[in-house]
Phi, psi and omega in degrees: 000138182293144181243157180304329184271007182283000175261123184243147172285118178276310176188149163278149181212157176280167174299131178232163178304327179285318178236088191276051180200159172299134188208166178234132179251128183241150179222148173281153171301148184300328183260015178289155181294134179278177174072044179260135176258125180283125179259325180197147176236132176235135178241118182053041176085356181249138180295141176232133175251005180267076177217154182213152176253127179240144172236122182053037177083003181246139179294143180276155179300325180241106189288357182247019182246129173250127183251345186080012180294154177302144178059031174265124183242139165264110185258121179250134167287115185220118186275079184274152176249165180302121177078005181284148179253141184220145179239130183242134173237130180238114177276122182233163177229129180282175180297335179272004179090357180287137181255146178207153177252119176269143181230150174205146176210149180192161179263137181287159177293171185271008178211155176093000184279193184315135189299311185205128185293342181282346179256129188270332188227164172205153167248150180235144173230149175254125180255124185244135175259120188243359185253003179075028182237122175298132183249134177230128181056038181281125181295135176227135177240131182234131176267130181232141170234115187236149175302131188298327182283002179266349180211157184254308184220097184304319182297330180270326190273325192292136173228142178248125185240120175271139177259115181301123185291342180267312186260340184082002183289136177276145178214125179287137177241143179303141180221168182215123180260137183207170178052059181273134174217157183230131171257122181220027184286330184218161174211091181209195184289346181264319185224137177235147175307129188226134173258121180251137177201170172245148176231132177248142174211169182252117187263144171246114184225127176298161180301136176055033183239173176234150180214141179265134171239129179257130180253099184275147177204178179087045175224091183297341180261010183297136173286158176296135181292147179235103183249147172272149183204149175275357181275120181232134181233131177226169182089179180236159178301129009261355192272064179275148167244124182245130189225134167219192186291347186255327186205167167235122181245134177244138178259149184295139188295330183252329184261336182077004179278166180294119187264309175203163182223128175260121176276125179268216177069029179088350178275313176053051180246135180264122174262120187210170173241285172052045177234293183260167180050231179267004174086005184292159177278323183253112183262295187290164011296148181207165182218154180212134162223146182294336180290342181240259184190167166295137175222127179236163173298335178288351179271354176302138182207076357267178173295146181302322180227136177223135178223136178210145172200161183200180181186202184286343184261315182207161170236130182237138172226134182229134178235144183206161178144180176290143174293146182307129179074003182230080180295342180282348188241107177266138184229143173227133178230130182235129171250139173231123181250126184252151171291144172062020178232144188271000186246163175243121179278135178228131171230148178215156174220146173240125178243120180267112186261349172217150177307140178213139177257127188225160166271330187208141169219122189221163175210187171059053188239144167223136188236137183225159170272189184266006186290323192242307190284139182231327184231164183222137179230155177205151176260124180284153181305332179281352176112342180285143178258124176256156181210138179220154167281126187302317186283359174262000176266163179304143182263164175313137013271000179283159173285138178288323184200136177256134179225161177292159181291333186258033173298131181300323179200159169226161184205135166266140181206167178221109185291333178292325179271351176065028182217166179199177180226120185246153168244121182254116183273127182243321178213138170220119189224140168240127180240136177245125182247359187229271194267335201234169164273199180304134189224079177193165175219070189282149169202185179230142178216156172256141182218142173214149177223187179294335185264324191208171177224134176209165173229139179205176182240103171294142173253313168224128194204122171232348190267147171063031174245012177103153185296340180292346183257012176054064187289356177285350182296140173244117187254134183278135170247117184286152174301156183084004177274135174232133177240123185235141174222151172221125182209170177241134168269126191227099170286129190222156172266132181297148172299157189286337179239165179299325182294326181247027183304320183253015179302321177300323178291315180301316181296314181294321178299316181295322179295320181281325180286335180233073184289169175301141176270127184242127181286163170296142183298137178261126181239154172288153179278117180286152183296337182280353180286128180299152179294322180242184179291125177277111182291123178301156183300323182293339176277343182270353182289143180294332184267008181285131177236126180295132180301142176282157180303330180277001177088354181279000000 
């Protein structure tokens, strides 16, 4: 017959990828009666609902059943500190209906406990590396929604602590809190005041490994964090200069678009255009009809809407509004510059709010003068890397080179200067919300003339490809069309040998195409959470009828 003392403390443990929280593992005596149903767990006199039953490291189908099987653990989320003592009581019911309270108590070890006593709560995430690439300073963004009465000022209070997967040692990593909002309309069993925000940090994860990060909060007296960073931002909107150990990027003074980029690392080469229009390096997204004019996001003067903010982890600037002379075409462009990373993230969207007939709709562009770039390389979707001397390809008005829309990357480079500028393609999407199915014919091309050299992605395009393509055609883009792209601009140093000339791009592409996998945040169960599902009022009405599958 089972006895109260038949529950034993197996071990206190640090947060691990399997159990990403401070926890205590308990086991039944080998000869204890099987078939026990857990009715309640109390830790130091307080009820706890944060418990799970595992067998041989795997969660059981019914988390409240103890069978006495070998390697069966009752795992409790228990926020232990170094040397703290805890008493656990587990109310169980046997197969015969008999009830008994199992007890266990033990003192925690002198190392590995709660990170800091001034912080009351934490959320945990598990970060997984799945591509076989060791990650250093890898950007991670986590969305959190926390009860408002648990924290005062997220930007000041939040700390991110990485748990070393080998030693278990905690280490604070610089973080940045942004996009804070508060819901406070109700406070009942259905809705609670909630503070929502995002936190960004830079993760270090070994290849093919997992690592736990704890996001601590709940310290109203916390000082503002002071982190060192290689990310430096100067200037005022729109004319920011963003600088880190890898590059210096300048944004156009009137348009806010990427104007030029200086590659550091001993290359010290400036990639620029500064010839046509306002001289910016990044032109598209753009649209053209002969009845109006070419219009690019780089032509904003100024953009209708501009938003920017930054910190020790990243600096973001976003511009949006209708393209000049095209009220039917709404555009948004976002740049994100990270600390300790050599690339610039760029995303853009085009939203067509009224039908429009065009000669051209394009995205994914970088434009240069003839001072630096000499050769062009691209990775084909099948994996082969091609390379050409730019001036040996057809000249304007013909296309210099035709490529598929889904080329993983393209790059301008100069082997004498040992540097280049790459565009790494991560997402290209067309969405139709109104009249049509997919409505685009995308590809990628290289173009050069006496004045400039560029690479871009047509989405719908009849103009400037030569008389053989019937450029008088006007093609309709229906309202409800959205075109989205996400890519990285990457100034890079060429590999030292011909065999590894583009290895830096390949490595960066794989890191961006296969980012760290981040779990949903794990939180403790607050006492105000109902034991069962709280049925909404609309489900409790006598006249409620569940909709039929056919919608009637």
